[in-house]
C-alpha positions as CSV (number, residue, x, y, z in Angstrom):
1,X,80.2,38.9,61.7
2,X,81.6,40.1,65.0
3,X,85.0,38.8,66.1
4,X,84.7,36.0,68.7
5,X,88.2,36.7,70.0
6,X,88.1,36.4,73.8
7,X,84.6,35.0,74.0
8,X,85.6,31.4,74.6
9,X,88.4,32.1,77.1
10,X,87.9,31.0,80.7
11,X,88.3,34.7,81.8
12,X,88.6,38.1,80.2
13,X,92.1,39.4,79.7
14,X,93.2,43.0,80.2
15,X,93.3,43.4,76.4
16,X,89.7,42.4,76.2
17,X,88.7,44.9,78.9
18,X,90.7,47.7,77.2
19,X,89.2,47.0,73.8
20,X,85.7,47.1,75.3
21,X,86.5,50.3,77.1
22,X,88.0,51.9,73.9
23,X,85.1,50.7,71.8
24,X,82.5,52.1,74.2
25,X,84.5,55.4,74.3
26,X,84.6,55.7,70.5
27,X,81.0,54.8,70.1
28,X,79.8,57.4,72.6
29,X,82.1,60.1,71.3
30,X,81.7,59.7,67.6
31,X,78.2,58.1,67.1
32,X,76.0,59.0,70.1
33,X,77.6,62.4,70.6
34,X,76.4,65.2,72.9
35,X,73.6,67.8,72.8
36,X,74.6,71.4,72.7
37,X,73.0,74.8,72.4
38,X,74.2,76.1,69.0
39,X,73.5,79.2,67.1
40,X,70.3,77.8,65.6
41,X,69.1,76.2,68.8
42,X,69.6,72.7,70.2
43,X,72.0,70.6,68.1
44,X,73.4,67.1,68.4
45,X,77.2,66.8,67.9
46,X,77.5,63.1,66.8
47,X,76.9,61.0,63.7
48,X,73.8,59.2,65.1
49,X,72.9,55.5,65.2
50,X,70.6,55.5,62.2
51,X,72.9,57.3,59.8
52,X,75.3,56.0,57.2
53,X,78.2,57.7,59.0
54,X,77.2,56.0,62.3
55,X,77.0,52.7,60.5
56,X,80.5,53.1,59.0
57,X,82.0,54.3,62.3
58,X,80.5,51.4,64.2
59,X,81.9,48.9,61.7
60,X,85.3,50.4,61.9
61,X,85.1,50.4,65.7
62,X,84.3,46.7,65.8
63,X,87.3,46.0,63.5
64,X,89.6,48.3,65.4
65,X,88.7,47.1,68.9
66,X,88.8,43.4,68.1
67,X,86.6,41.2,70.4
68,X,84.7,44.2,71.8
69,X,80.9,44.0,71.9
70,X,80.5,47.8,72.4
71,X,76.7,47.6,72.6
72,X,74.9,46.0,75.6
73,X,72.3,44.2,73.4
74,X,75.1,42.5,71.6
75,X,76.7,41.4,74.9
76,X,73.4,39.9,76.1
77,X,73.0,38.2,72.7
78,X,76.4,36.6,72.8
79,X,76.0,35.5,76.5
80,X,72.6,33.9,76.1
81,X,73.6,32.0,72.9
82,X,76.8,30.7,74.4
83,X,77.5,26.9,74.6
84,X,77.3,26.7,78.3
85,X,74.9,29.0,80.2
86,X,76.2,27.6,83.6
87,X,79.7,28.8,82.9
88,X,80.4,31.2,85.8
89,X,83.5,32.6,84.0
90,X,81.3,33.5,81.0
91,X,78.8,35.3,83.2
92,X,81.6,37.1,85.0
93,X,83.0,38.3,81.7
94,X,79.5,39.4,80.6
95,X,79.1,41.5,83.7
96,X,82.6,43.0,83.2
97,X,81.8,43.9,79.6
98,X,78.5,45.6,80.6
99,X,80.2,47.6,83.3
100,X,83.1,48.5,81.1
101,X,80.8,49.8,78.4
102,X,79.2,52.2,80.9
103,X,82.7,53.3,82.2
104,X,83.8,53.9,78.6
105,X,80.7,56.0,78.0
106,X,81.4,58.0,81.2
107,X,84.9,58.8,80.1
108,X,83.7,59.9,76.6
109,X,81.0,62.1,78.2
110,X,83.5,63.8,80.5
111,X,85.8,64.6,77.5
112,X,82.9,65.9,75.4
113,X,81.7,68.1,78.2
114,X,85.2,69.7,78.3
115,X,85.4,70.1,74.5
116,X,81.8,71.5,74.2
117,X,81.3,74.1,76.9
118,X,77.8,74.9,75.5
119,X,76.5,71.4,76.2
120,X,73.0,70.9,77.7
121,X,73.2,69.0,80.9
122,X,71.1,65.9,81.5
123,X,69.7,67.5,84.7
124,X,68.5,70.5,82.8
125,X,66.9,68.3,80.1
126,X,65.3,66.1,82.8
127,X,63.8,69.2,84.4
128,X,62.1,70.2,81.1
129,X,61.3,66.6,80.1
130,X,61.3,64.2,83.0
131,X,62.1,60.6,81.8
132,X,59.0,58.3,82.0
133,X,59.1,55.2,84.1
134,X,59.6,51.9,82.3
135,X,56.4,50.4,81.1
136,X,56.3,46.7,80.2
137,X,54.7,46.8,76.8
138,X,54.1,43.2,75.5
139,X,54.3,44.1,71.8
140,X,57.5,46.1,72.3
141,X,59.1,43.1,74.0
142,X,57.9,40.9,71.1
143,X,59.5,43.4,68.7
144,X,62.8,43.2,70.6
145,X,62.7,39.4,70.6
146,X,62.1,39.4,66.8
147,X,65.0,41.9,66.4
148,X,67.2,39.6,68.5
149,X,66.3,36.6,66.3
150,X,67.3,38.5,63.2
151,X,70.5,39.9,64.8
152,X,71.5,36.5,66.0
153,X,71.1,34.9,62.6
154,X,73.1,37.7,60.9
155,X,75.9,37.5,63.5
156,X,76.1,33.7,63.3
157,X,75.7,33.2,59.5
158,X,76.8,36.3,57.6
159,X,80.6,36.3,57.3
160,X,81.0,40.0,56.5
161,X,82.3,42.7,58.7
162,X,79.6,45.2,57.6
163,X,76.6,43.0,58.1
164,X,76.1,43.7,61.8
165,X,76.7,47.5,61.5
166,X,74.1,47.7,58.7
167,X,71.6,45.6,60.9
168,X,72.2,47.9,63.8
169,X,71.6,51.0,61.7
170,X,68.3,49.4,60.4
171,X,67.1,48.5,63.8
172,X,68.2,51.7,65.6
173,X,64.5,52.7,65.9
174,X,63.5,49.4,67.5
175,X,66.4,48.5,69.8
176,X,68.0,50.8,72.3
177,X,71.6,50.3,71.4
178,X,72.6,53.4,73.4
179,X,71.5,52.0,76.8
180,X,75.1,52.1,78.2
181,X,75.4,55.8,77.4
182,X,72.0,56.4,79.0
183,X,73.2,54.6,82.1
184,X,76.4,56.6,82.1
185,X,74.4,59.8,81.9
186,X,72.2,58.8,84.7
187,X,75.1,57.9,87.0
188,X,76.9,61.2,86.3
189,X,73.8,63.3,87.0
190,X,72.3,61.5,90.1
191,X,70.1,58.5,90.3
192,X,66.7,60.2,90.6
193,X,65.6,58.5,87.4
194,X,67.5,55.3,87.9
195,X,64.7,52.8,87.2
196,X,63.8,54.6,83.9
197,X,67.3,53.7,82.6
198,X,68.4,50.7,84.5
199,X,65.4,48.5,83.7
200,X,65.6,49.0,79.9
201,X,69.4,48.5,80.0
202,X,68.7,45.0,81.4
203,X,65.3,44.0,80.0
204,X,65.9,45.1,76.4
205,X,69.2,43.3,76.3
206,X,67.8,40.1,77.7
207,X,64.9,40.3,75.2
208,X,67.4,40.5,72.4
209,X,69.3,37.5,73.8
210,X,66.1,35.5,74.1
211,X,65.3,36.3,70.5
212,X,68.7,35.2,69.4
213,X,68.2,31.9,71.2
214,X,64.8,31.4,69.6
215,X,66.2,32.1,66.1
216,X,68.9,29.6,66.7
217,X,66.5,26.9,67.9
218,X,64.1,27.5,65.0
219,X,67.0,27.3,62.5
220,X,68.1,24.0,64.1
221,X,64.5,22.6,64.0
222,X,64.3,23.5,60.3
223,X,67.6,21.9,59.5
224,X,66.6,18.8,61.4
225,X,63.3,18.5,59.6
226,X,65.0,18.9,56.2
227,X,67.6,16.2,57.0
228,X,64.9,13.8,58.2
229,X,63.0,14.2,54.8
230,X,66.1,13.3,52.8
């Protein structure tokens, strides 16, 4: 279960912002990594989202940077399942978190570029493989909503620090947990493909949040039906 520290405060404190920044930095550096041209061709320097190492690193990051969401889909999930969706301070905090995640990713990318002089620039990669524009695929959205329902239930009900990292590792092929890093890459290399990255950053996260809401409501309906039968 992710820490809820700072979620219910009227406004984010500097500690919350720095934890979010540090968490995003660590996530980008250790897990997402950077693509380089190695001796055997193109190589990825990073643990990877769907790996055991990535899962362990994410779990440790959530424990070390208490209260940080780190991943944009988690921020959307926590925002849309909050007690008061009209709370302006909550939405301000949500926007600050989403921006801070991108800033943390930018700082990590700058550092990795200095440490890995053989890195492959995003511009070069885009020239060879231009990003495709965002296509609204109904079944993909349904898949994200279903993933959000599962993630919401795990986050709300499983009191174990490793539950969410394991769930993220399992869903890495369904949910784009790296969207903040992709936004950072796009901002650092020009905005030619802005829509290809900005739309998924928003839509995918919102779909996860909607799924979490639906999972919560279904759970409440089942609980209510069971109590009425007793």
